[in-house]
C-alpha positions as CSV (number, residue, x, y, z in Angstrom):
1,X,174.8,13.1,114.3
2,X,176.7,15.6,116.4
3,X,177.5,17.8,113.5
4,X,173.8,17.8,112.2
5,X,172.4,18.7,115.7
6,X,174.9,21.4,116.5
7,X,172.9,24.5,117.8
8,X,173.6,27.8,116.1
9,X,174.2,30.7,118.5
10,X,174.1,34.4,117.5
11,X,174.2,34.1,113.7
12,X,174.9,37.9,113.3
13,X,178.0,38.0,115.5
14,X,181.5,36.9,114.6
15,X,182.6,33.4,115.3
16,X,184.9,33.2,118.4
17,X,188.0,31.2,117.9
18,X,188.7,28.5,120.6
19,X,192.2,28.0,119.4
20,X,195.1,29.0,121.7
21,X,196.2,31.5,119.1
22,X,193.2,33.7,119.8
23,X,194.8,35.4,122.8
24,X,196.4,38.8,122.7
25,X,200.1,39.8,122.9
26,X,202.3,36.7,122.6
27,X,199.8,34.6,120.7
28,X,199.0,37.2,118.0
29,X,196.0,39.3,117.2
30,X,192.7,38.2,118.7
31,X,189.2,39.0,117.5
32,X,187.6,41.9,119.3
33,X,184.5,40.0,120.2
34,X,186.5,37.9,122.7
35,X,187.0,41.0,124.8
36,X,183.3,41.6,125.3
37,X,181.4,40.5,128.3
38,X,181.2,36.7,128.0
39,X,178.6,36.4,130.7
40,X,176.1,38.1,128.3
41,X,176.2,35.0,126.2
42,X,174.9,32.9,129.1
43,X,171.9,35.2,129.4
44,X,170.9,35.0,125.7
45,X,169.5,32.1,123.8
46,X,168.2,28.9,125.4
47,X,168.6,28.6,129.2
48,X,170.1,25.5,130.7
49,X,167.7,22.9,132.1
50,X,168.0,22.3,135.9
51,X,165.6,19.4,136.3
52,X,166.0,16.4,138.6
53,X,167.6,14.5,135.7
54,X,171.1,15.9,135.2
55,X,173.2,15.5,132.1
56,X,175.9,12.8,132.4
57,X,178.4,15.0,130.6
58,X,178.4,17.7,133.4
59,X,180.9,15.7,135.5
60,X,183.4,15.5,132.6
61,X,185.8,18.4,133.3
62,X,188.5,19.7,131.0
63,X,192.0,19.5,132.4
64,X,193.2,22.9,133.4
65,X,196.4,24.3,131.8
66,X,199.7,23.9,133.8
67,X,200.5,26.6,136.4
68,X,202.9,29.4,135.8
69,X,205.6,27.7,138.0
70,X,205.3,24.5,136.0
71,X,205.4,26.3,132.7
72,X,208.3,28.7,133.4
73,X,210.2,26.6,135.9
74,X,212.5,29.3,137.2
75,X,212.8,32.1,139.8
76,X,212.4,35.8,139.4
77,X,215.3,38.1,139.8
78,X,214.4,39.2,143.3
79,X,214.0,35.6,144.5
80,X,217.2,34.5,142.9
81,X,219.2,37.3,144.5
82,X,217.8,36.4,147.9
83,X,218.9,32.8,147.4
84,X,222.3,33.9,146.2
85,X,223.0,36.0,149.4
86,X,221.7,33.2,151.6
87,X,223.6,30.4,150.0
88,X,226.7,32.1,148.8
89,X,226.1,31.6,145.0
90,X,227.7,34.4,143.0
91,X,227.7,33.2,139.4
92,X,224.4,32.6,137.6
93,X,224.1,29.5,135.4
94,X,223.9,30.0,131.6
95,X,222.1,26.7,131.0
96,X,218.6,27.0,129.5
97,X,215.6,25.6,131.4
98,X,213.7,25.2,128.2
99,X,216.2,22.7,126.9
100,X,215.7,20.5,130.0
101,X,211.9,20.7,129.7
102,X,211.7,19.9,125.9
103,X,212.9,16.3,126.0
104,X,211.9,13.7,123.5
105,X,209.4,11.0,124.8
106,X,211.0,7.7,125.5
107,X,210.2,4.2,124.3
108,X,209.4,5.3,120.8
109,X,210.5,2.9,118.1
110,X,210.3,5.5,115.3
111,X,214.0,6.0,115.0
112,X,215.3,2.9,116.7
113,X,217.2,1.8,113.5
114,X,219.4,4.8,113.5
115,X,222.3,3.9,115.7
116,X,225.2,6.3,115.8
117,X,223.5,9.3,114.2
118,X,222.8,12.1,116.7
119,X,221.0,15.3,116.0
120,X,221.6,17.0,119.4
121,X,225.2,17.4,120.6
122,X,226.5,18.7,123.8
123,X,228.2,22.0,123.4
124,X,230.3,23.8,126.0
125,X,229.1,27.3,126.0
126,X,231.9,28.2,128.4
127,X,234.5,27.8,125.7
128,X,232.6,29.6,122.9
129,X,232.0,32.8,124.7
130,X,233.9,35.1,127.1
131,X,233.0,34.5,130.8
132,X,231.8,37.6,132.5
133,X,231.5,38.5,136.1
134,X,228.3,39.1,137.9
135,X,228.3,42.9,137.6
136,X,228.9,42.8,133.8
137,X,226.2,40.1,133.3
138,X,223.7,42.3,135.2
139,X,224.5,45.3,133.1
140,X,224.1,43.2,129.9
141,X,220.7,42.0,131.1
142,X,219.5,45.5,131.8
143,X,220.8,46.8,128.5
144,X,219.8,44.0,126.1
145,X,216.3,43.2,127.3
146,X,214.1,41.9,124.5
147,X,210.4,41.0,124.5
148,X,209.2,37.4,124.4
149,X,207.4,38.1,121.1
150,X,210.7,39.4,119.5
151,X,212.5,36.3,120.6
152,X,209.8,34.0,119.2
153,X,210.1,35.9,115.9
154,X,213.8,35.3,115.9
155,X,213.4,31.5,116.2
156,X,210.5,31.5,113.7
157,X,207.8,30.2,116.0
158,X,204.2,31.2,115.3
159,X,201.1,30.3,117.2
160,X,198.4,31.0,114.6
161,X,199.2,28.2,112.2
162,X,196.2,26.0,113.1
163,X,193.7,28.7,112.6
164,X,194.0,28.3,108.8
165,X,192.6,24.7,109.0
166,X,189.3,24.1,107.2
167,X,186.3,24.4,109.4
168,X,183.9,21.4,109.3
169,X,180.3,21.9,108.2
170,X,178.2,22.1,111.4
171,X,174.9,23.3,110.1
172,X,172.0,20.9,110.5
173,X,170.3,20.3,107.1
174,X,166.6,20.4,106.5
175,X,165.6,23.3,108.9
176,X,166.4,27.0,108.9
177,X,168.7,28.6,111.4
178,X,165.8,29.7,113.5
179,X,164.5,26.2,113.9
180,X,161.5,26.5,111.6
181,X,160.6,24.2,108.7
182,X,160.9,25.1,105.0
183,X,157.4,26.6,104.7
184,X,158.1,29.1,107.4
185,X,155.7,27.6,110.0
186,X,156.9,26.0,113.2
187,X,156.2,22.3,113.3
188,X,155.1,21.7,116.9
189,X,154.0,18.1,116.3
190,X,154.3,15.4,119.0
191,X,157.1,13.7,117.0
192,X,159.2,16.9,116.8
193,X,158.7,17.6,120.5
194,X,159.7,14.0,121.5
195,X,162.8,14.2,119.3
196,X,163.8,17.6,120.8
197,X,163.4,16.3,124.3
198,X,165.2,13.0,123.7
199,X,168.0,14.1,121.4
200,X,168.3,17.9,121.0
201,X,168.2,18.8,124.7
202,X,171.1,16.4,125.7
203,X,173.1,17.7,122.7
204,X,172.4,21.3,123.9
205,X,173.6,20.5,127.4
206,X,176.7,18.9,126.0
207,X,177.6,22.0,124.0
208,X,176.7,24.3,126.9
209,X,179.0,22.3,129.2
210,X,181.9,22.2,126.6
211,X,181.6,25.9,125.9
212,X,181.8,26.8,129.6
213,X,184.8,24.5,130.1
214,X,186.6,25.9,127.0
215,X,185.9,29.5,128.1
216,X,187.5,28.7,131.5
217,X,190.5,27.0,129.9
218,X,191.0,29.9,127.4
219,X,190.7,32.6,130.2
220,X,193.2,30.8,132.4
221,X,195.6,30.3,129.6
222,X,195.4,33.9,128.5
223,X,196.1,35.1,132.0
224,X,199.1,32.8,132.3
225,X,200.5,34.0,129.0
226,X,200.3,37.6,130.0
227,X,202.1,36.8,133.3
228,X,204.8,34.9,131.4
229,X,205.2,37.9,129.0
230,X,205.6,40.4,131.8
231,X,208.0,38.2,133.8
232,X,210.2,37.3,130.8
233,X,210.4,41.0,129.8
234,X,211.3,42.0,133.3
235,X,214.1,39.4,133.5
236,X,215.2,37.9,130.2
237,X,216.0,34.2,130.6
238,X,219.6,33.1,130.0
239,X,218.3,31.2,126.9
240,X,217.8,34.5,125.1
241,X,221.4,35.5,125.5
242,X,222.6,32.0,124.6
243,X,220.7,32.1,121.4
244,X,221.6,35.6,120.4
245,X,225.3,35.0,121.1
246,X,225.5,31.5,119.7
247,X,227.3,30.6,116.5
248,X,225.4,29.6,113.4
249,X,225.9,25.9,113.8
250,X,224.7,26.1,117.5
251,X,221.7,28.2,116.4
252,X,220.8,25.5,113.9
253,X,220.8,22.9,116.7
254,X,218.8,25.2,119.0
255,X,216.3,25.9,116.2
256,X,215.8,22.2,115.8
257,X,215.2,21.7,119.5
258,X,212.7,24.6,119.5
259,X,210.8,23.0,116.7
260,X,210.7,19.6,118.5
261,X,209.4,21.4,121.7
262,X,206.7,23.1,119.8
263,X,205.6,19.9,118.0
264,X,205.6,18.0,121.2
265,X,203.5,20.6,123.0
266,X,201.0,20.8,120.1
267,X,200.6,17.0,120.0
268,X,200.1,16.9,123.8
269,X,197.3,19.5,123.6
270,X,195.6,17.6,120.8
271,X,195.8,14.4,122.8
272,X,194.1,16.1,125.8
273,X,191.4,17.6,123.5
274,X,190.5,14.3,121.9
275,X,190.5,12.5,125.3
276,X,188.1,15.1,126.7
277,X,185.9,15.0,123.7
278,X,185.7,11.2,123.8
279,X,184.6,11.4,127.5
280,X,181.9,13.8,126.6
281,X,180.7,11.6,123.8
282,X,180.6,8.6,126.1
283,X,178.6,10.5,128.6
284,X,176.2,11.6,126.0
285,X,175.9,8.1,124.6
286,X,175.1,6.8,128.1
287,X,172.3,9.4,128.5
288,X,170.8,8.6,125.1
289,X,170.8,4.9,125.7
290,X,169.0,5.3,129.0
291,X,166.4,7.6,127.2
292,X,166.0,4.9,124.5
293,X,165.3,2.2,127.1
294,X,162.7,4.4,128.8
295,X,161.0,5.2,125.5
296,X,160.9,1.4,124.7
297,X,159.1,0.8,128.0
298,X,156.6,3.6,127.3
299,X,156.0,2.2,123.8
300,X,155.0,-1.2,125.4
301,X,152.6,0.5,127.8
302,X,151.0,2.6,125.1
303,X,150.6,-0.5,122.9
304,X,148.7,-2.2,125.7
305,X,146.4,0.7,126.1
306,X,145.8,0.9,122.4
307,X,144.8,-2.8,122.3
308,X,142.3,-2.2,125.1
309,X,140.8,0.8,123.2
310,X,140.5,-1.2,120.0
311,X,137.9,-3.5,121.6
312,X,135.6,-0.7,122.8
313,X,136.0,2.0,120.1
314,X,133.8,0.4,117.3
315,X,130.7,0.2,119.5
316,X,131.2,3.8,120.7
317,X,131.5,5.1,117.1
318,X,128.3,3.3,116.0
319,X,126.4,4.8,119.0
320,X,127.6,8.3,118.1
321,X,126.4,8.0,114.5
322,X,122.9,6.8,115.5
323,X,122.6,9.7,117.9
324,X,123.6,12.2,115.2
325,X,120.9,10.9,112.8
326,X,118.3,11.2,115.6
327,X,119.4,14.7,116.3
328,X,118.9,15.8,112.7
329,X,115.4,14.3,112.5
330,X,114.3,16.1,115.6
331,X,115.6,19.5,114.3
332,X,113.7,19.1,111.0
333,X,110.4,18.3,112.9
334,X,110.8,21.4,115.0
335,X,111.2,23.7,112.0
336,X,108.0,22.3,110.4
337,X,106.0,23.1,113.5
338,X,107.3,26.6,113.6
339,X,106.3,27.3,109.9
340,X,102.6,26.5,110.5
341,X,101.5,29.9,112.1
342,X,98.2,31.3,110.6
343,X,99.0,34.9,111.5
344,X,102.3,34.9,109.6
345,X,100.5,33.4,106.5
346,X,98.0,36.3,106.4
347,X,100.7,38.9,106.7
348,X,102.6,37.2,103.8
349,X,99.5,37.5,101.5
350,X,99.1,41.2,102.2
351,X,102.8,41.8,101.5
352,X,102.4,40.0,98.2
353,X,99.5,42.3,97.1
354,X,101.6,45.3,97.9
355,X,104.4,44.0,95.8
356,X,102.1,43.6,92.8
357,X,101.0,47.2,93.0
358,X,104.6,48.3,93.3
359,X,105.6,46.3,90.2
360,X,102.8,48.1,88.1
361,X,104.1,51.5,89.1
362,X,107.7,50.5,88.2
363,X,106.6,49.3,84.7
364,X,105.1,52.7,84.0
365,X,108.3,54.3,85.2
366,X,110.3,52.0,82.9
367,X,108.3,53.1,79.8
368,X,109.0,56.8,80.6
369,X,112.7,56.0,80.9
370,X,112.8,54.1,77.7
371,X,111.6,57.2,75.8
372,X,114.2,59.3,77.4
373,X,116.8,56.7,76.5
374,X,115.9,56.9,72.8
375,X,116.4,60.6,72.8
376,X,119.7,60.2,74.6
377,X,120.9,57.6,72.1
378,X,120.4,60.1,69.3
379,X,122.5,62.7,71.2
380,X,125.2,60.1,71.9
381,X,125.5,59.4,68.1
382,X,126.0,63.0,67.4
383,X,128.6,63.4,70.2
384,X,130.4,60.2,68.9
385,X,130.9,61.8,65.5
386,X,132.2,65.0,67.0
387,X,134.6,62.9,69.2
388,X,135.9,61.0,66.2
389,X,136.8,64.3,64.5
390,X,138.4,65.6,67.6
391,X,140.5,62.4,67.9
392,X,141.8,62.8,64.4
393,X,142.8,66.3,65.1
394,X,144.5,65.3,68.3
395,X,146.5,62.5,66.5
396,X,147.7,64.9,63.9
397,X,148.8,67.3,66.6
398,X,150.6,64.5,68.5
399,X,152.5,63.6,65.3
400,X,153.6,67.1,64.9
401,X,154.6,67.4,68.5
402,X,156.5,64.0,68.3
403,X,158.5,65.4,65.4
404,X,159.6,68.4,67.3
405,X,159.8,67.1,70.9
406,X,163.1,66.7,72.9
407,X,164.5,63.8,74.9
408,X,163.6,63.5,78.5
409,X,166.2,62.5,81.2
410,X,164.2,59.3,81.9
411,X,164.4,58.2,78.2
412,X,168.1,59.1,78.0
413,X,168.8,57.1,81.2
414,X,166.8,54.1,79.9
415,X,168.7,54.0,76.6
416,X,172.0,54.4,78.5
417,X,171.0,51.4,80.8
418,X,170.2,49.3,77.7
419,X,173.6,50.2,76.1
420,X,175.4,49.3,79.4
421,X,173.5,46.0,79.6
422,X,174.5,45.1,76.0
423,X,178.1,46.0,76.8
424,X,178.2,43.8,79.9
425,X,176.7,40.9,77.9
426,X,178.8,41.0,74.8
427,X,181.8,43.2,75.8
428,X,181.5,45.6,72.8
429,X,180.6,49.3,73.0
430,X,180.4,52.0,70.4
431,X,182.9,54.7,71.1
432,X,182.5,57.0,68.1
433,X,180.9,57.5,64.7
434,X,182.3,59.7,61.9
435,X,180.5,59.5,58.6
436,X,180.6,55.8,57.7
437,X,183.6,55.1,60.0
438,X,182.6,53.3,63.2
439,X,184.9,52.8,66.2
440,X,184.1,50.1,68.8
441,X,185.9,49.0,71.9
442,X,186.0,45.5,73.5
443,X,186.0,45.5,77.3
444,X,187.4,49.0,77.1
445,X,190.8,47.5,76.3
446,X,191.1,47.4,72.5
447,X,189.5,49.7,69.9
448,X,188.5,48.7,66.4
449,X,187.9,51.3,63.6
450,X,186.3,50.2,60.3
451,X,184.2,51.5,57.5
452,X,180.6,50.2,57.5
453,X,180.1,50.7,53.8
454,X,183.0,48.3,52.9
455,X,181.1,45.4,54.4
456,X,178.1,45.7,52.1
457,X,177.6,43.9,48.8
458,X,178.6,46.7,46.5
459,X,181.2,48.3,48.9
460,X,184.9,48.5,48.4
461,X,187.5,47.1,50.8
462,X,189.0,49.5,53.3
463,X,191.7,49.3,56.0
464,X,190.9,48.1,59.5
465,X,192.7,49.7,62.5
466,X,193.1,47.9,65.9
467,X,195.0,49.2,68.8
468,X,195.3,49.0,72.6
469,X,193.5,51.6,74.7
470,X,193.5,50.2,78.3
471,X,196.7,52.0,79.2
472,X,195.0,55.4,78.5
473,X,192.0,54.9,80.7
474,X,191.5,57.4,83.6
475,X,190.4,54.6,86.0
476,X,192.1,51.2,86.4
477,X,194.5,51.7,83.6
478,X,196.3,48.5,82.5
479,X,199.8,49.0,81.1
480,X,200.6,47.5,77.7
481,X,202.8,44.3,77.9
482,X,204.7,42.2,75.4
483,X,202.0,39.5,75.3
484,X,199.3,42.2,74.7
485,X,201.3,43.6,71.7
486,X,201.9,40.0,70.4
487,X,198.2,39.1,70.4
488,X,197.2,42.5,69.1
489,X,199.5,42.0,66.1
490,X,198.2,38.5,65.4
491,X,194.6,39.6,65.5
492,X,195.3,42.7,63.3
493,X,197.1,40.6,60.7
494,X,194.2,38.1,60.6
495,X,191.3,40.5,60.3
496,X,193.1,42.4,57.5
497,X,193.1,39.3,55.4
498,X,189.3,38.8,55.7
499,X,187.1,39.5,52.7
500,X,185.0,42.7,53.1
501,X,182.8,42.7,50.0
502,X,181.5,40.3,47.3
503,X,179.8,36.9,47.7
504,X,182.3,35.6,50.3
505,X,182.3,38.8,52.4
506,X,182.7,38.7,56.1
507,X,179.8,39.9,58.3
508,X,180.4,42.5,60.9
509,X,179.1,40.1,63.6
510,X,181.7,37.5,62.4
511,X,184.4,40.1,62.5
512,X,183.5,41.1,66.1
513,X,183.4,37.5,67.1
514,X,186.9,36.8,65.7
515,X,188.4,39.8,67.5
516,X,186.6,38.9,70.7
517,X,187.8,35.3,70.7
518,X,191.4,36.3,70.0
519,X,191.4,39.0,72.7
520,X,189.9,36.5,75.2
521,X,192.9,34.3,74.6
522,X,195.2,37.3,75.1
523,X,193.5,38.0,78.5
524,X,193.7,34.4,79.4
525,X,197.5,34.2,78.6
526,X,198.2,37.5,80.4
527,X,196.4,36.4,83.5
528,X,198.2,33.1,83.5
529,X,201.6,34.8,83.1
530,X,200.8,37.2,86.0
531,X,199.9,34.3,88.3
532,X,203.1,32.4,87.3
533,X,205.2,35.6,88.0
534,X,203.8,35.8,91.5
535,X,205.3,32.3,92.4
536,X,208.3,32.1,89.9
537,X,210.3,35.0,88.4
538,X,209.1,35.2,84.8
539,X,210.1,37.3,81.8
540,X,208.4,37.7,78.5
541,X,210.5,38.3,75.3
542,X,209.5,38.9,71.8
543,X,211.2,36.5,69.4
544,X,209.5,37.7,66.2
545,X,206.3,39.3,65.0
546,X,204.4,36.0,65.3
547,X,206.0,34.5,68.4
548,X,207.0,35.3,72.0
549,X,208.7,33.3,74.7
550,X,207.7,33.1,78.4
551,X,210.6,32.0,80.6
552,X,210.1,31.1,84.2
553,X,212.8,30.2,86.7
554,X,211.9,27.3,89.0
555,X,214.2,27.3,92.0
556,X,214.4,23.9,93.9
557,X,215.7,25.1,97.3
558,X,216.1,21.6,98.9
559,X,218.0,20.3,95.9
560,X,220.0,23.6,95.3
561,X,218.8,23.4,91.7
562,X,217.5,26.0,89.2
563,X,215.4,24.9,86.2
564,X,214.3,27.3,83.5
565,X,211.0,26.5,81.7
566,X,210.2,28.4,78.5
567,X,206.8,28.5,76.8
568,X,207.0,29.6,73.2
569,X,203.7,31.0,71.8
570,X,203.4,31.1,68.0
571,X,200.4,32.8,66.4
572,X,198.8,31.8,63.1
573,X,195.5,32.4,61.2
574,X,193.0,29.6,61.4
575,X,189.6,29.0,59.9
576,X,187.9,30.0,63.1
577,X,190.2,32.9,64.0
578,X,193.6,33.4,65.6
579,X,195.2,30.2,66.8
580,X,198.2,30.3,69.2
581,X,200.3,27.2,69.5
582,X,202.4,26.4,72.6
583,X,205.7,24.6,72.6
584,X,207.6,23.8,75.8
585,X,211.4,24.0,76.4
586,X,213.2,23.1,79.7
587,X,216.7,23.7,80.7
588,X,218.6,22.9,84.0
589,X,220.7,25.9,84.8
590,X,222.6,24.3,87.7
591,X,222.2,21.6,90.3
592,X,220.6,18.2,89.8
593,X,220.3,16.7,86.3
594,X,216.7,16.1,85.3
595,X,215.3,14.6,82.1
596,X,214.3,17.8,80.3
597,X,212.3,15.8,77.7
598,X,210.0,14.4,80.4
599,X,209.6,17.9,81.9
600,X,208.5,19.2,78.5
601,X,206.2,16.2,78.0
602,X,204.6,16.8,81.4
603,X,204.0,20.5,80.7
604,X,202.7,19.8,77.2
605,X,200.2,17.2,78.5
606,X,198.9,19.5,81.3
607,X,198.9,22.9,79.6
608,X,198.0,21.7,76.0
609,X,199.4,22.4,72.6
610,X,197.2,25.5,72.0
611,X,196.0,28.3,74.0
612,X,192.5,27.5,75.3
613,X,192.8,23.7,75.1
614,X,194.0,23.0,78.6
615,X,191.6,23.8,81.4
616,X,194.3,23.8,84.1
617,X,195.9,26.9,85.5
618,X,199.5,27.4,84.3
619,X,200.7,28.5,87.8
620,X,199.2,25.3,89.4
621,X,200.9,23.2,86.8
622,X,204.3,24.9,87.4
623,X,203.9,24.5,91.2
624,X,203.1,20.8,90.7
625,X,206.2,20.5,88.5
626,X,208.3,22.0,91.3
627,X,206.9,19.5,93.8
628,X,207.5,16.6,91.5
629,X,211.1,17.6,90.8
630,X,211.8,18.0,94.5
631,X,210.3,14.6,95.2
632,X,212.3,13.0,92.3
633,X,215.6,14.7,93.4
634,X,215.2,13.4,97.0
635,X,214.7,9.9,95.8
């Protein structure tokens, strides 16, 4: 219900991210619309209702982020120096305050069965590094300052990971974004108004309140992050030097602690978010329940009034019908009285005599016009004969002009558009014509040259030429690869075996269809190999004129294992065109020992035995194989 009634604000503007990663500086790049005046949004759209019945969700406040002192938990350089002079402390501590704050929650039975295994060990940093005096330490601090963002990059911490989560559908179905119905007219019926007042307005107040609270929360967090960035850059914490000067094993332990701190903070923020959202929903539910109870009371009152009207309404309707009939009768009688005027009757008779005289004069005029019409008909017949002769002469002149006329730019553009439409639909285009030799290109990638006469009944067979031209294009040239050469050779060998004349001759349309189907398979295989090469290093080698091998190296990092998967493609001529078979070979180069037969069976089942049979992407199958091998090795 909440998702379907979500209001849509400013559909033309960009969506503002409410995630903590939308801030500037430390938290990554932020959309530019967040820097605009946010108060302008409160002035646009629907204003908040300020009636005597307030929304119950207005009292639910979002917990403010912790203060800077609670977050940082340490003194500035000037404050620490004043304390050192007052208390006689001369040597600063090298312990990290972040380590003390990022403790694991207690009373969790998740790892209670693990007794003696410890992930975090106490390490004496005094023994692993050279102790420096205060002056040397201050000089190192001044010389080796690093920004907080650089330190976070060193420990591989990012704050924009959750922004890639899939956004839920929040558009209310049935109505347009502007609140109108499907026919384009606003439905201002009583039912729609009641639903808007009872359900939509509370939801609107809920979203307005939540948006204001989230804006305040984001603004305060952004301000605190900037202060923390400036303070840490002014005085680098001892944790920075500890991490940069630590040995690899200590860095591994510290990286694990940083990961636990980040996970703990993210889970705490999610817990606070869900708790606040549940409170908002409870307040909204309370308001809707009270509205439902009030509407039930109103329904009972209206039902009582309807029952009272049911007893009186039939008599009132009958009385209205009788009065309507009486009104009609009285109007008819009044019209009859008005028509019985003697003076009007006399004037009507005189007007009738005048009309008779006028009709006689018009009849005489019609007779005169009829004579003129007969004369005009004779002249029209003569002119029609002359027109027919002129039309014959005009047609003969048009034929002569059509024979010697030129092509206009509009006609040329129209024919060019038709040719481009045919090329987009079928992929074929005519690139040249010399005598009876016709050259055609498919998708501007391969070119076919053949003799048209050889495909007629009495024609003689001639050679067919097929070569690759995509690497010679001026724009978007595609270099020629091993798989292109392999498929081109298979298609060329197949079409040269086709019969060109006689009873079993091959039609030109069938020839073009065979080449198109074969090259579509070549484009499919080339695209699949390119996608595999993006994820896994892949090399293509030619084994013979009718076969190639595609070898991909699958590296299983957690298992320290490398598996080579080889797809052998063998081309042959089939009844419907060029068929390319696929055979799978697997080999474990080093690391864990897997059953290569099962690997081959898995790939054969998912990819298929021939090109074009399997509908799954080869790269997806290889990635799934990697995941399965890692899972099997861990077991």
